[in-house]
Each structure stands twice: as structure tokens, then as C-alpha cells.
N, C-alpha and C positions, 0 to 999 in steps of 0.2 A: 504493500499500499503505501509505504514511504516513497519506495522510487517510482511510482506513479506521480505521487506529488513533485517529488523533485528529481526528475528524471538525471540530474546531474551526478547522483548517487551510482550510477552504473559505471562510473569512470574508475570509481575507487574498488579495490588497490588498485593504482597506475605501476606498471611495471619500470623500472628506471630507463630501459630502452625506449619506452615509447614515450616517455616521458622528454627524452632528448629529444626524439623525433617531433615532438609537439611544440618544442621550443625552438627548433629551426624553421618548421612549417609558421610559427606565428610571426617571428620576426620577418620572414620572407613576405608574407601576407600583410603586416605592418610597412614595407617598402612601398605596397602599391596602396596600402589604404589611406596613408596619411596625404599624399599628393591628392589622391582621387576625392577623399572628403574635403579638401579645400576647393577644388575644382566644381564639385557638387554643389556645394553650400552658394559659390558664385553662380551658379545655374539657376539655384532655388531663389535666388535675388538676397543672398544676407552675406554679411563679413565673414572671412574665410575660416574665423574661428569657432564659429557657429558648427562647421563642417568635424572641426576636429571635437567638439562636445560630443556631437551625434556619434563618434565612433567610438565613444568611451562605455556610457552605462549603457545604452541600448545593446550595444553588441555584446558585452559581458551577460547580461540577463536573456538575451536571445540565445547564446551558447547554453547557459545554466538551465533553461527551462525549455528548450527544445530539444528535437529528439535526435537529429542526424547531425553527427560530430563535425563534419567537413564544411557544412553552410557556415558562408561567413555574410555576417550582415552589417550593415552601416549605410552610410549615403549613397545612392545610387543616380545613376541618371533620369530614370524615367520619374521618380517620386520628386525629384528636384524642381524637373521642368513641371508638372501637375501642381506640386506646391506654387511655383512662381504663377502659373496661369490662373490659379483660383484666388490667391491672395491679393495681385496688383489691383485688379479691378475694385478691390475692397477698400482700398487705400486711398482713390485718388481724389476724394472730395474732403480729406484730411488734408489740414496745411503744413506745408511741406517742412517745416520745421518740427514736426510732431509726426511725421510720415514715416520715417526709418524706425523710430522704438515702435509706434502702433504694429507696423509689418511684422516685427521678430516678435512681438506679442502673441499675433495671431499665429505664425509659425509654430510657434512652441502651443497654443491651443490645440492647433490641429495635429499635433503628433499626440496629445491626450485624445482625442476625438478618434483618431486613427486606432487608438490601441485597445480604447474600449470597444470599438467595431471588430478588431481581430479577437480580442479576449474572448468575446460574449460568441462570437461565430466557433472558435474553439470550444470553449464550455459547453456549447449546446452541440456539437459535433456537427456544424454546417459545412464543412469544408467544402462537400458536392455544390453548394451551389455556384461555386467558380463553374461549374459546367452552364451554367445558363450565358456564359459570355462565348459565341462561338468561336471557332476558330479563324473563319475567314473576318469577323469583325476585329478581332484580337491582330492579326496579320495586317488589315488595313490600318489599323491605328498605329501598331507599332512602329511599321515603317514610315507612316507620314509623321510620327513624334520624333522620329530619330533625324528627318530632314529638318522639322522645326528648330531640334536641338543645335542642330549644325550649324546653319542659317543665321539661326540667334547671336551666335559665336564669332560668327566674322568680322563685324566692327572693332570687338575686342582683339582677335587675332592679328588685325592690321593697325591696333593703335588709334582707331579713330573715336573718339568721345562723341556722346550726346547724340548717340542714336538707339533708339530702342523700340520694340516692337509695338504699333500702336494698339491701343486696346480697344478696337473694332471689328465688324467683319470685313476680310481680305486685308487686315492689317501688316499680316506677314509681307505679302505683296507690297503693299503702299511702303512700308518700312527698307525693303528692298529698291524699292525705285529711292527712296530717299538716301541711302548707303550707296549708290551708284553717282550721285550727286555731289558726294562728298568725297570722293575716292582721292582729291587733290590734298586731303588733311591728314592722307596717311603718316603714320609716325615712322620713319625708315628702320630706325632698329629696334621697334617693337614688331614690325612687319618681317624683318629677317628672322628676330628671335624666334615669333610665332610661327614661321614656315619651315624653319630648320626643327624648330620641334615637333612638329606634325609629323614632318617626312622621319625625324628619328623613332618617334613612337612607332610608325605604321612600319618600317622596314626593317629596323634595328633589332627588333626582338626575332625578326625571322632568320637573322643571323645567328645570333646565340642567346637562347629563350631561360638562359640563368641569370643571366647579368640584368640587376635590377633599373634598367633603363628610365624606368618614369623617374624615379628619384635622381639619378646622375643627371637627367636631362632638366629637373627643376634647379640642383644645386649647379649646373653650369649656367644655366639662365642667370641665377640670383647671383654669382660672380662677375657676369656681364655687365648686369645692369650697375652693379657695385662699382665695378671699374670705370663706367662712363658718368658716375654720378649720377644717375636720371633719379630725381626726388618725386615726380609729378605723381600725385594720390590716384590720377585717372589711370595710370599706365602700370604702377606696382601695388603690391596688396597694402602695405605699410606695416604700421605696428601691430602686432599680435599679443595680446595680454599672457603672459607666462605665467597662468595661474590655473589652477582646477576650477572648472564651474560651478557657480555659486547654487548652492541646492535650497530651492524655495518654491512654494505654491505657484503655477502659473497666474501670470497676471492678466486682468483686462480692464483696461483703465477707462475705455470707452464704451457706452452701450450696455444694455443689460447680458447677464449672462446667458440667459435662455436664448435671447435672439442670437447672440454670437454663435451660440452652440448649434442652432437651426441652420445659420449662416454655411457652417461648416460640415455638417453632416453630408450633404450629397458628394463634397469632394472625401469625405474620409471613406465614404463606401466604394466611391472608384479607386482609390490609392487603394484599399484593401484589397479588392477584387484583380486589381491589375498588378499589385504587388504580388499578391497569391501565385497567379499564375506562372510568375517567375519562379518562385518556390517550388511551383509543382515540378516545374520542367528541370530546375537544378536538382529535385530530391530524384527524380526517376534515373538524371544521369548518373548520380551518386550510387544511389543504389544497385543499377546495374552492373557498375564498375566493383562496389565493395560487397555485395547480397547482404547489404542493412535491409531490415524491413522498414516500413515506410511507416509514420503516422502523423497524417497532415494535418490534423486538428490538436495534435500536441504542437507542432513548428505553430500554427497560429496561437496558441496561447502563450508559447513564446516570444513571439513577434509582438502580442499584445502586452504583455509584461514587460517587455524591452520599451515599448514605445510609450507607455504609461508612466514608466520611472523616468523615461528620458526628458518628458515634459518637465519633472521636476530639475531636470539638470539642464535645462537650457538647450535640448535637442529638437529638432524640428523631424518631422517624419522621415523614418527611414526604409529598407527593405533587405531583399536578400541580392547579394552581386553574385552572376553566374562567373565572370572573370575570378573575382577573389576566391570564389569558392573553389572553382576547378585549380587555381594555384595551390590553395590550401590542401587539396588533394594530390596532387602531382608530388607537394613538397613532402608528403610522408605524415600528414597529419592523423593522429590515432584517436584522440580523444577532444572533446570539447575543450581540452587547457589550451590546444592551440590556438584559440580564438582569445584565450584569457590572456595568454602572453602577448598576443597582435596587441591587446587594450592595456597592456602595461605598459608597451614600445611607442603608444600614442600620447599615453601619458607622460613618459619620458621627452618625448619630441617636444608637447607641450609647455613641460614646466622648464626645461633646459634650453632647447633649441631654437624656440620661435625668435630670438634676435637676428639669427643668420636666414629668417626667411622674409626678413624687412624690405628686403628687393626683389622679391620674387613676381616675376611680370605677369601681369594677368592675359598677357598674348600667349605666355605658358600653359597658364590654365585652360585658357579657349582651346589650346592644341589637345589638352589632355582629354575636355571634353568632347571635341569633335573625333580625336581618335577612338574613343569609346562608343560610338554612334555607329561606325562600320559594321560592329558587329550584329547591330541590330537589323539593320538593313538586309532583309531578303526578301526579295518579289516572287520568289518559289512558291511560297504557301498561295500566293494569290493566283499564279497561273494554274496550278493544280486544282484550286478551289473552281476555278471558270471551266477546267476540262471536266472535272467530276459532274458539275450541276451550273449553268449559266447564271443561275437563281444566285447560288452563293457566289460566284464571283463577281456579279453585280453588287453584291452588299459589300464584299471586299473593298471591290472600287469604288463605291460611293463613301464607306467609310474613310477612305484614303482622302478622298477628295475634299468630303466635309471637315476634316481634321486639319488639312492646310489652309482651305478659306476659314474657318474659325479662329486659327491661331492669331493671338496666344492662346486664344481661349480652347484650348484644344479639348476641353471636357466638355464642351457642347458639341463638337464633330464626334466625338467618343459616344455621347448619348443619342444622336441622330442614327449613328450605325447601329448600335444596339437596338434602339426603337424598331428600326426597319428589318432589322433580323427577325426580331420576335415577331413582327408583322408579317414576314415572309414564313414564318415556321406555323403560325396559326393558319395564315392562307392555307400551306400544305395539309393541315391536319383537317382541315374544314373541307379539303376536293382531296381526299385518300384516295388511293389507286383500287380501284374495283373492277373485279372480273368477273363476267359471265363463267362459270366453270364446268368446262364440258368432262363429267364425271365416267364418262361413258366407255372412255379410251382404257381407264384402270379397273373394268370389270370384265367378268369372263364372257366369252360370246353370246351366250345366251340372256345377258342380261343387258346388253350392249344397246338396245333401242332405247332413244328417249323416250320416258314417261310423258303423257301429256298432262300429269298431275303433279310434275314434280319440278322444279324451278331452283336453282343452284347459282350460288355465287360465292367467291373467294373476296373477303374485306380484310385491306391489307394497315390495318390501324386498331389500336385503342378505341375502345367506344367511351368518350368522355364528351365534356360541355362542347368542345370545339366539332366533333366529328358525327355527334348523334344524329343531327340533322341529315347529314351525308348518308348514315347508315338507314335512315328510313326513308329516304328518297330512292336509294338504292333498290330497297325491296319493293316499293311501288313501283318502280320501273319495270321490275322482274315481273310482276304480278299485272301490270299492265299488257304484257306479250300474251298472255294466255288467261281466259278466265275460268281455265279448268282445273288451276293449280289448287291441289291441296296441300302439298307440302313445300314449304319454302325453307331450303336446306343452306346453313352457312357453313364454309369451310372456314374454321375460326382457330386456327393456331397462331394467328397473328394479334390476335383479340386477346393482350397479355393484362389488359387493366380495365375495368368498367368503375368511373365516379358516380358520383350521385345524380348528375344529371343524365348520365347515360343509363342509370338504373331506372329513373323515372321515364326516360323515353322508350327503353325496352319494355318495361311495364304496362305504358302506353299502347305499344306496339302491339303487343302479343294479345291484350283485351279486342283489341281493332282487328286482328288477323282472325281471332277466334269468334268474333261475330260474324265474320264471313265465312267461317269453316275450315280456315287455312291453319296450320300448325308450323310453328317456327321450330325448327330441327338444327342443331349444334352437332359438327363433328370436330373432334382434335381440342375443344377447346381448354384452353391452359388450366391447371389447378387454380392460379391464383383468381382469375374470373369467375370460375365456379366457386372459391370458396366464397367469393362476395355475394354473388346470387343464391348460397347456403344461407348467410347471415340475413337476408330480408326476406327469404322463401321466395325469392322470383323463381328458383328451379321449380320448385313445387306448383306455382303457377304456370310456368312452362311445359312441367312435366319430365319426371325423370326418365320415362320412355322416349325421350326427346334429344337424348344426349348420348352420342357415339363415341368411342375412342378414335376411330378415324371414317375416312370419307368411304372406302369401301364397305365397311360394315354398316354404315349409315344405308347404302345406297342396296344392298341386300336386304336390310331390314324392311326399308320403304317398300320395296317391292314386294316382299312378303305381306305388307301390311294393304299395299294396294289390291293384292290380288285376293286378298281376306275380305275386300269391300266390293269385289267383284266390277271393279271400275276399268273403264276401257283403255287401251294402250293406244296410243298414235304410231303407227309402222310408217 
């Protein structure tokens, strides 16, 4: 029981060799976590120190209360861009001198609400809710969000200040036009540093993966800007407080608490679901590699506890990083202690090495962000969706285009895509595939003559609120083809579920058929659906004699019943 409440107890006792492996893996991950945390804080619209804050307590608690040892938490590009897209519109009407402080407050409160959403989902075992997000929607959104992230960093990469994405429809396109008009303001040193950093991050890791290139590039960039004496706060990170984040209850200096929480709930749900899609992908990849069992609800609990506690330590929303998790795995991590060692390394940097980061160019951080998007851009899932089903392909393309058009409010594009996906799903279920089934081919030769008194169809869908009307219409259509039908046979192996609306519709349909001397017959009805009928006594209304294990048995029995009634055959 204790290990269920405190999963980290599974780590102990830790073998010395495992502890050494965890130490090496933790330090290795920290070499990537430190620069990425600062870069993603910039992406989220926050001072870089908040990225380091988010890489301490949330990461430690996610490791302690999560289940899979190699998952590395902390700031990610996706949570950063969603945080920025949600919070920037909320502070536009605030006086400039109060805007930054209010923005930071909202980011910390968002971590709290995201944590509550994750914790509730985990406690009530709702990890399957992520299945509501169709793969085409995720593919379209992820590709568009990656492009938005990369394009939003171009001004910083080239040292052009004063350009931000406008908070309106087609804001990204308009901002790109403004960016093109200001190319004459490029800062040469920032542009050279940014471009070289980007090329180094993309290509150097292909030469020798074991070298911590991000840290080397950050250190080299800091040296270059220090050597040239660059002091412009628009181009460098500047002073980072070398102290542990203060622990306090999240603040809400403006507005009512309830109103603020309600404003943040939609974004909290989105960050929870999108972030958890990444967690599921990471968990599957690690599980295949290490043969560890997955417990996605426990991962949600760990992320929830980490996010809630992070809000009390000035952290903004975090997630699971595929890149850092993969690095943690290949570096030899055995237990979650690797993440604890990574956190200790971040604390060491925060307390003792922040003066060395004073001259860190924002162009280098932009290069870090842009390089991280290359792993997110993958149009193959969209092409596959198009090949599998044009409707699904259109959903992916619509989500992609909508997200770009609504940028920087990418949440609007995602919601439109999800809405279209759900509408397409409901349309499919309202218009399921229904086949008139020629059962004669599966029968012996003496029974292959189609009876005038039997109509048969195959219904390829559960019977629930969205499909029950189509089921009724299909039966009416079959009956309209012959006025002599006495048995309506349903090949029912696809009817694996019947909800309350489906039961009510079936009950009315059975009564209607009986009033016209027609019996409803089911062949191969799954046990789940039969159990539901038994609970409501619908099976008694239909008649136990009208349920058969397969179509052939049903045909034989119906022919005997027809013969017993001396009904005529149609030859």
C-alpha cells in the first residue's frame, strides 16, 4: 500500500552501480535541462530564471510520484507556447508598469490549475480521456504549433527588438510582414551568433552525440558577448538572481480568485491533455525499450503533484520532455534518482553559476527553441490520415491551417480542430455502414433460397444516441422492400454497446414490429450488449428464442419456424 502511495519506495534499496549510473545520467540530462529551461521560459514570455525554478521542485516531485523512472520532466516547448498564447491576451489591458508582474502571477496560477487538472485525472483514473483527441488533430496542431514557435523566435535570432506577434486573427502573418520591414535593424553580432548556434545545435550532435553541445554553445555565446562588451538588455539575458525560489502561496493581486481560475481552466485542460499526449508517447517508447509496465494514471498523479507544488515555488506549467527522457534512458538511468541528481545540478547552477550567464545572448536561446521544433515537425501523419480516410486528412489539414491563422492564440486553432473532429465522428456514427446481408451463401444448398419472410442486414456500429435513428431507418428500409417479412434478422457482432438512448429506441422498435407481426432476431450479439438487455428485461421483450450464436444457426432456426407456420417461400 505504501509503495502505491509513494512509488519512489520501489527505488530502494539502490545498488551502488545503479546509483553511479543515475548520477551520470542525471548530470548529463542537466547539461541539456539548464539551457532548455531558460530558453523555454523565454518562449513562455517569462524571465529566464523562472525556467530554472520550473526545473527544480516540479521535476523532483514528478520523479518521486511518477512511475516510469526515465521520464524527464520540466519546461517544454509546447507548454511554453501554450502558456504564452493564453496569458498574453489576459494582460493587454493592464498598465505597462504592472503588466510583467501580473503576467508572472498568472503563469504561476496556471501551474496550480494545471496541477489540479492532472491530479484529478490521475486519482479518478481518467487517463483514457486523452483518446478524445484524435491523431489527425494532434498531428495538425503539433506541426502548426512548431512552425509558430520557430517563426516567433526569428526576430530574437537576428537581434531585432520590438517585434511581437499581434494578438489577433492572422496575427502571425501580420507580424511576419512587420518583421520583413525591419530587416534593416538586424544586429550583426546577434544574427551571427544566433545562426551559428542554430547550425551547431542541428549538425554538431550528428557528429558526436555524447558531447553536451547545447551547454558548449551557450558557454561560447556568453564568452563572445562578454568579449564584445554587449550590455543591451534586449539582446542578453542579464542578471539572474542566484538564490533558491522563495516558497509562498500563489498570488492574485488583481481580480477575484474565482474569476481568474475560470479564465485559466480552458488553458489548463488543454495543457493537461496536450502534455499528456507527449507523456503517453514517451512512456510507450521507454516501456518497449525497458519492458517496464506503464501506469499512465500514476504519471498524471506525479505531474499533478509536481505542478501544484511548483506553483508554490514560482514555477510555470511543465510537462514531459521526449528529448531529455531519451537522453536519460541512453545515459543509463536506472531509477528516478537520475532526475533528482539532475535537479541538484540545476540548483548548483542557480546558486553558483548564474553570474556566468549574464551575457547569455537571447539569440542563442532562440536557436535552442528553434532547434527543438525540428523534432516536432512531421507531416507524415497528416499524409497517412489523408490516405486512410479523406475526412480524417481534412480534419488534420483544417487544424493545421486554423492553428496558424489564430496564432498566437493557438488554443483557438486547436479547439476548432477538436470540434471539427468530434463533429466528423458524430456524423460517421449517425451514418454508420449498413449492409444488406446475403446469408444464403453461408448456408447449405437446400437452404440457399431466400425466404420471402426474412429480411437481414449487418449493422456495423454500436447502438447509442447518435446511431439509433440510423438503425431504425435501416430496418424500415428493409421492411419496405417486402410486405411479407416476418423476421428481421440483424447480424450483430459489431453491436458491442447499447446506451440508454439505444435501449429506448430498440424497445420502441420491438413494440412497433410486434404490432405488425414482425420479430426482431439477433445473431452473434456480443455479451456486453446482451448483458445490458438483460438488466432492463429488453431481452424478454424481444424473446430469448430470437437470439442465436451465429448467422447460420439463425437461418436454420428461422427456416424451421417458417416451415412450422406453413409460410410460402419465394422461389
